[in-house]
Every structure is written in structure tokens, then in C-alpha cells.
N, C-alpha and C positions, 0 to 999 in steps of 0.2 A: 310339665306346666299345663294347666288347664286353660283352654281358650275361652272358657265361660267365666263370667265375672260378676261379682257381687258389688253393688254400688255402695261402698263404705262411706262415700262422701255425700250421699244424697241429703243428709240432714245437716250439712256443714253450715254453721252460723257465721255471720260476719265477724263476731268476736273471736271465734276459733280460728278463722282464716287470718285475721290480723295477728293473732298470737303466733301462728305458724310462720307467717312471713317475717314478722319482727324478730323472731327467735333465730331464723335461719338466713336472714339477709343482713348486710352491713348497716350499721347505724347511719351511714351517709344517705341511705335510701328510705329512712323512716318517714320522711315528709311525703315522699311519693306513695308510700304504703298507706299513710293516713288519708291522702287524697282519694286513693282507691277505696278505702273503707267508707268514705263519706258517700259514695255513690253505689256501693255494693248492695245495700238493702233495697235501695230504690229500684235498681235494675232487676233484682230478684223478685220484689213484690209486683212490679209491673210486667213480669214475665218476659223481659227483654233478654232472653237467654243468649242470643247470638252476640249482642253487645257485651254481655256479662262474660262470655267465654273469651272474646277477643281481649277484653281488658285484663282478665285473669292471666291469660297466656303472656301478656306483656309484663305483668308484675312478677310472674314466676321467674322470668329471666333475670331478675335482680338477685336471685339466690344462686350461690355458687355450687350448692349441692342439691340437685333436683330430687334425689331419692328421698330426702327428708320431707318433701312436699307431696308424697303419695296421696294423702287424703284430698288435697286440692285437685290433683289429676283425676281422682275418683269422682269428685264433684262435677268436674268439667264433662266427664263421660256421662254422668247422670243428666246434666243439663242438655246434652246433645239429644237425648231421647225425646225432649220436648220440642225439637225443631222439625220443621217441614223438610221434605227430602232435598229441595234445592239449597236450603240453608245448611243442611247437614253436609252436603257436598262441599260447600265453601269452607265450613269449619274443618272437615276432614283434611282438605288440602292444606289449610293453615296449620292444623295440628301436626300433620306429617312434616311440614317444613320446619316447624318448631323442634320436633324430635330429632330431625336430621342435624340441626344446628347445635343442640345442646352437647356439652362436653361431659358425657356420662358413659358408663360401661355399656357395651353393646347388649349385654343380657338384659339390663334394666330397660333400655330403649325398645328391645324386641317385645318384652312383656307389656310395656305401655301401649304399643301399637296393637298387640293381640287383644288387649282389653277393650278396644273400641268396638268390637263386633256386636255386643249386646246393645250398643247405643244406636245402631242403624236400623231404620225402619224399611229402607228400600232394598230389595233383593239385588238390584244392579250395583248399588253402593257397597253392600257387603261383599259381593263377588269381586268387585274391583279392589276393595280393601284387602281381601284375601290374597289376591295376586300381588298387591303391593307389599303385604307382609312377607310373602315368599321372596320377593325381590330384595327387601331390606335384610332378611335373614341371610341371604346369600352374600350381600354386600358386607354385612357386619360379621360374617362367619359364625352365625349362631344357629346353623341348621339343626344341630342335634337337640336344641332346645324345643323345637316345634315339630320336627319330622315324625317323632314317635306318636304323639297324640293325633296328628293328622292322619297318618297311615292307619292307626288303630280305629279311627272313627271315620274312615274314608266315605262310606256310604252316607253317613249322617251329614257330613259336610256337603257332599254333592246334592243331597236331597233338600238342602236349604234353598236351592235355586232351581228354576225351570230352565234346563239347558238343552241345547241341541248337541248332536254328536260331536261336531267340531269344537264347540265350546267346552265340552267335557274333556276332550283331548288336549285342548289348550291348557286347562288347569292341571291335568295329569302330567303333561309334559313339563309344566313349571315345577310341579312337585318332584318329578324325576330328576330335574336339574339340581335339586338340593341333596339328592341321595349320594352318599359315598359309594363308589363302585364296590367297596369291600362289604357293604351292607346288602348282601345278595338277597336276603329274605325280603327286604323292602322292594327290591326290583321285581322279585317274583310276584309279590302281592299286587303291585301296580299293573304289571303285564297281565296277570290272571284276571284282574278286574276288567281290563279292556277287552280281553278275549271273550269273557263271559257276557259282558253287558253292553258293549258299545258297538254300534253298526259302523264299520269303517270300510274303506276301499280295500280291494284285494291286495294291493301293494302294501298298504299300511298294516293289514292283518298279518301278512306274511312276515313283515319286518318285526312286528311285536311277537309273533309266534316263535320266530327264530331266537329273539332275545330271551324269551321265556324258557325255551328249550335248552339254550346254551348253559343255563345254570340250574335248570330243574332236574333233580336226580330221581324224582318220584314217577314211577310208571303209572301209579294210580292217578296222579294229577294229569298225566297225559291222556289217560282214558277219559277222565271227567271232562277235560277241555273238548275232546273230539265229540262228546255227546251234546255239547251246547249247539243251539241253532245257528249261532254266528259262524261256526266252523264250516258251514256249507259254502261260504264264500270262496274257500280254497280247495274244496273237495276234488275238483277236476284239474287242478294245477299239478305240476310235477311234485310239489311238496305234499299235496293231498294224496297223490298216488304212493309216495314213499311211506306216509303215515299208515296207509291201508296195509302195506306190506309188513310194516313194523308190528302193527296190532294183530296181524294174522300169524305172526311168528315165522314168517317166510324168510329165513335167514339167507338162503341162496338168492332168492328173488330181490331182497333188499340190497344185498351186496352188489348184484349185477346192475341194479337200477342206479345205485350210487356211482358206479363206474361209468355207466352210460351218460348220466347227467352231471358228471364231475365238474365241468366248467360252470354250469348254472348254480350248483350247490356251493361251489367255492365262492362265487360272487355274493352269495347270501351269508357267507361266513358261518356255514352250517358245520356243526361238530359231528363229523361222520362217525367217529367211534361211539359217541353217545347213542346215536340211533341204532347202531348195530347191537350195543349193549341192551337197549330196551327191547330189541327184537329177540334177543336171547331170553330175556325174562318172559316175554309173550310165548316163546316156544316152550319153555319149561311149564308154564301154566297150561298150555295146550296138551303137553304130555301127561300132566297130572290128571287129566280127565280120561285117559286111555288105559292106564294100568295102575296097579296098587303099589308097585315097587320097580325100581330100576337100579342096575349096577352103575357104578361110577363111570365105567367105560361107555355104557349106553348114553348117559347124559353128556359125557365129553364129546362123543361123536355127533350127537344131535345138536349141540350148541357150538360145535367147532371150537372147542377150548381144550387146554391141556388137562390131563388127569388131576393134577394137583390144584387146579382151579375150580373143580366141581363144587366143593363145599361152599366156597364163597358165593358162587352163583346161585346155589340153592338158597342161601341166606338172603341174597338180593331178591329172589322170587318171593320168599316168605314175607319180606318187608313190604312187598307191593300190596299185601293184604288181599291177594286173590287166591292164595293157596296155603295150606298148612302141610308141613312135611317134617319127617324125622330123619336125621343123619345117623347112620350106623357105621362108624369108622371100622369096627372090627370085621364086619361083613362086606365093607365097601359097597353099601347099598343105600339107596334113598327110598324111604317108605312114605307114600302119599297118605296123609291123614284125612284131608278134606280139600275140596275145590270150591271156592266161593266166587265163581265167575261173575265179574261185575260189568263186563263189556259184552253185550249180546250182539252178534252179527246177524245178518239176514237169515242164515240157516238156523241159528239158535231160536229166533223168533218163530220160524216156521215149525220147528220141532216142538216148541212150547205150545203153539197153537194146536198141533195135532194131539198132543197129550191132553190138553184141556178139553178138546172136542170129544176125545174118547172117554174122558172122565164124566163129562156131561151126559153122554149117551148112556153110560152105566147107571148114573143117578136117575135118569128118566125111566130106565127099565125097572129099577128097584121101586120107584114110585108107582108104576103101573101094577106091579105084583102086589 
């Protein structure tokens, strides 16, 4: 479902409106519809849009099937664009109350609420409506209808408003409440957005990072997150120290630190095995820069794994997109084809600086000659 909306009813005439109402309302109400028709054009021509909307919502209630009156709902949403912010707020509240009370399918009601967005001129109004939409979707159990377009266009939605960090978190938490725990990809996207873009407290960052890591299977994603400036908020914490050991491929160091801080990490609901696994991937990437080939036994010893697990761990390392390798089962060897190191430590930067400095010196000497 698109949350953007075309105003199909902006040119709705009084005649068309009356035809729709008379067709889809009981004949017992035709006199009321006729009375409404008598003032419709007058309200429209005098641009009394608030009164027009109020009267139209009242008359819509006469129809037993609101879905047949979609063009009239469209017209109401168009008329709302003509109102000042204060009047829009009044009408939004009235409209939401109307939608809550109508006896229609939840999907139809959710779509009608979503279609209000383009009608609102105020940032605060659209922000509040967005939160209300999330609340309604949860109440009506229509999360799946809106969660995909929201997550897919998360940056665009948040850019609609000028928000502080806490306000963004409020919206993201409201979105997270709609996500089925089984939809792990959505959880990853929300968590990653917070880790990359939102300045939070150390406690909040750790909580989000753990949530992200508990379902994140990508070593590459872990590397990317630690390169974000926001990660600095936890660099000196126990979690930050653990991540440093993980990325260094220090398997014994990470194992010892996890034992030492067992109580703390348990309180965070940290998945110990996952961090050890990512340390193994980092270790293999580290090994790939040292030799062109390794025996299965060498890899097993370095990663502290069983011999029969070597191939699967090499595959995990290749999937991290940091290394390219070939498995030779007949020779029981792993051949390193390439190393695309994407995470540069301090020593890496220093070595790179030395190489560049040496290259510049050579270039200068060539120019002098």
C-alpha cells in the first residue's frame, strides 16, 4: 500500500455526491440527503470547507457500506488541504473518531487513515497522524499492510519532519512495536538506522547494538557499524572492548574476556557464541593476509574448531566479502585468492601512510630527474 494519495474526489460535484449517497443509502434517508444537497454547493462556493467536511461526515454515516463512498472520502481529504492548521487538527480528530466508529474492514479503515497524509500542511500534524496510524494499525491488526512501505522508505518518512533524537526514537520505537519478531530483517533495519544515524545515550546504544547483533549474521555489517561515529559512545565500555577483540580476530582474548565479564554480558542478553563466531571470521581474514594457502589442520587449530568444520567456516569468511578463497578437498588445503580488507585498524592506517609517503618521495625524485 502506498501512503501517498491522489485526490480522486477533488472535482466531485454536488450532483455526483447526491447520486452516490442516494444509491448507497436507504430510501428512508433520501430527505436528509436532499437537505444536504441543498447546502452543498453553497458551502463549497463560499469555501467553508470545515463546515462542508463536518456535514459530509455526518451524511456518510447514513450509508451502511462506507467502501462504496470512497470518492466522497477522497473529496474530504482534498477539502482538508484548504484548511488552516488549527482547523485541520479539529477535522483530523473528527475524522479519526468517525473512522473508529464505522463498521468496516480494518484494511479499509487503515487505508483511509493513511490517505490523510497529503492533506496535512503542518509537520506536527502529520507526525502525530503518523503515530496515530501506527497505533490504529496495531489495534486493527493491520501491521503488515503498512510496515513494509514504512520500513522501505524510512529515511523519507523521517525527513518529512524536523525531529530531535528522542523524537526519532519515539517514532522508531512505535514502528518497532508493529514488527513481528519473526520479521528479523525489519528489526535489523530499524536497529541499524538507530546505530548509524541517531545520537543516543550509552545505555540506549548498547541495548540497540545487542538487539542488532543478536540477529545480525553479517560480519561485514558489524564492521560497518563500528566505523560509524556513533559507535564511539561505547568504545570504552566492556562491550566496546569485546568488539575490539572480535574485530582483531583475537579468539583467546575474546573468550577470556567473555568469561571475565560473564555476569555483565549475561545481563545484556548477549549471544556469546555469535561473538566467538564473528571472531573466527575475523581471524581467518587475518590469516588470509599472511600466507597463500593453509592446511585444514592449520585453520582448525587457528579457529579452535573441528577439522570437519573447516570448510563451512571458510565459506562464512568468504560470505563476509573480506576475502576470496578456494577449497581443495583432495589436498585438504585452503588457497587464498585475495584479501579485500574493509576494516582498517590503526596499524593498517600507519602502514598505508608509510607506503603513500614512500610513493610520493619516489614520484618527486622522478620529477626532479
